[in-house]
Every structure is written in C-alpha cells, then in structure tokens.
C-alpha positions as CSV (number, residue, x, y, z in Angstrom):
1,Y,-2.5,-10.3,2.0
2,Q,-2.2,-6.6,2.4
3,R,-1.3,-4.8,-0.8
4,R,-0.9,-1.3,-2.1
5,V,-1.8,0.4,-5.4
6,H,-1.5,4.1,-6.1
7,G,-0.9,4.8,-2.5
8,K,-4.0,3.1,-1.2
9,Q,-4.1,0.1,1.1
10,W,-6.4,-2.8,0.5
11,Y,-6.6,-6.5,0.9
12,Q,-6.6,-9.2,-1.7
13,R,-9.7,-11.3,-1.4
14,R,-9.1,-14.1,-3.9
15,V,-7.4,-14.7,-7.3
16,H,-9.5,-14.7,-10.5
17,G,-7.7,-16.9,-13.0
18,E,-4.0,-16.3,-13.5
19,N,-3.9,-12.5,-13.9
20,R,-6.5,-10.8,-11.7
21,A,-7.4,-10.7,-8.0
22,L,-10.6,-9.6,-6.1
23,V,-9.5,-6.8,-3.8
24,C,-11.1,-4.6,-1.1
25,G,-9.9,-1.6,0.9
26,A,-12.2,-2.1,3.9
27,G,-11.1,-0.2,7.0
28,L,-7.9,0.9,5.3
29,S,-8.9,3.2,2.4
30,D,-11.8,4.1,0.1
31,F,-10.7,1.4,-2.4
32,K,-13.9,-0.3,-3.5
33,R,-14.1,-4.1,-3.9
34,Q,-13.2,-4.9,-7.5
35,S,-11.2,-7.2,-9.7
36,F,-7.6,-5.8,-10.3
37,P,-4.7,-7.0,-12.4
38,L,-1.9,-8.8,-10.4
39,K,0.9,-7.0,-12.2
40,R,-0.2,-3.6,-10.8
41,L,-0.2,-4.9,-7.2
42,T,2.5,-4.9,-4.5
43,L,2.4,-7.8,-2.0
44,T,3.4,-7.4,1.7
45,K,3.8,-10.0,4.4
46,L,0.9,-8.8,6.5
47,K,-2.0,-11.3,6.6
48,V,-5.3,-11.7,8.4
49,A,-7.4,-14.9,8.6
50,L,-10.6,-14.5,6.8
51,A,-13.4,-16.6,5.4
52,R,-13.8,-16.7,1.6
53,Q,-16.8,-14.5,0.9
54,A,-16.5,-12.3,4.0
55,R,-18.4,-9.0,4.0
56,K,-16.7,-5.6,4.1
57,K,-17.8,-5.1,7.7
58,T,-16.2,-8.4,8.8
59,L,-13.0,-7.5,7.0
60,T,-12.9,-4.1,8.7
61,K,-13.3,-5.7,12.2
62,V,-10.5,-8.2,11.5
63,V,-8.2,-5.6,10.2
64,A,-8.8,-3.3,13.2
65,A,-8.3,-6.3,15.7
66,A,-5.0,-7.3,14.0
67,N,-3.5,-3.7,14.2
68,I,-2.6,-4.0,10.5
69,E,-2.3,-0.2,10.1
70,E,0.3,0.1,12.9
71,K,2.2,-2.9,11.6
72,Y,2.2,-1.5,8.1
73,Q,3.6,1.9,9.3
74,A,6.5,0.0,11.0
75,S,7.4,-1.8,7.7
76,S,9.9,-0.9,5.1
77,A,7.2,-0.8,2.4
78,Y,5.6,2.1,4.3
79,A,8.9,4.0,4.4
80,K,9.4,3.5,0.7
81,R,5.9,4.7,-0.2
82,A,6.2,7.7,2.1
83,K,9.5,8.6,0.4
84,Q,7.8,8.3,-3.0
85,T,4.9,10.5,-1.9
86,R,7.3,13.1,-0.6
87,R,9.1,13.2,-3.9
88,E,5.8,13.5,-5.9
89,A,4.6,16.4,-3.7
90,A,7.9,18.3,-3.9
91,N,7.8,21.7,-5.7
92,D,10.5,22.9,-8.1
93,F,12.6,24.6,-5.4
94,Q,12.6,21.5,-3.2
95,R,13.7,19.4,-6.1
96,F,16.5,22.0,-6.8
97,K,17.7,21.8,-3.2
98,V,17.7,18.0,-3.4
99,S,19.9,18.1,-6.6
100,L,22.3,20.5,-4.8
101,A,22.6,18.2,-1.9
102,K,23.3,15.2,-4.3
103,R,26.0,17.2,-6.0
104,K,27.6,18.1,-2.7
105,R,27.5,14.4,-1.6
106,K,29.1,13.3,-4.8
107,Q,32.0,15.7,-4.3
108,L,32.9,14.2,-0.9
C-alpha cells in the first residue's frame, strides 16, 4: 500500500504487531526503511505486488513499472496534500488575501 507521512511518499512493507508497520520510500522519496506507528500513516488505494522481504532496488523497479507516481498525482489524496502544502508555505500577506476572499464569499 502506498502511504504518506509528513509529505513524503513511501510503501508499507509489512505490519509489526498491532500498532506498527515496516515502511520504505524506495523510488518515491528519501524515506528510509523503518518501523512506523500506524496511527501516523495515511492509506491510499494504490498497490504493487511484491515479495515479502524484497530489496529496495526491487521495490524501486516495481514502483517505476506500475507508474505509481503518475497515478498518485491523479488522485484526490495528492490534491489534498498539495493544498495543505500551499497553505503551509503561504506568507502573512497571502493568508490575509485568503481571509478577505472568504469574507467576500460569505457576504454573497
């Protein structure tokens, strides 16, 4: 399953117990293979078929062959994350303009 955490894409490798998953960002981001808590992850419907202890190189090839990056960019999860990133990157004046636009919309 493809997942996102803090704006980085990565893949869930397997679940450790009830609360953690082994994840890897091979081919998608610089997210290192590590155990991560499930409550901090977001699940998408994008999947790739992969053997259980596959290497990072194998995962990178499978992800590239399945065009996962393009499929993700066409998803609503990507649009939501892009909107969130834009908001985080906005300066004070941009936030002010947004608040004025909201006020104007509410008056209509």
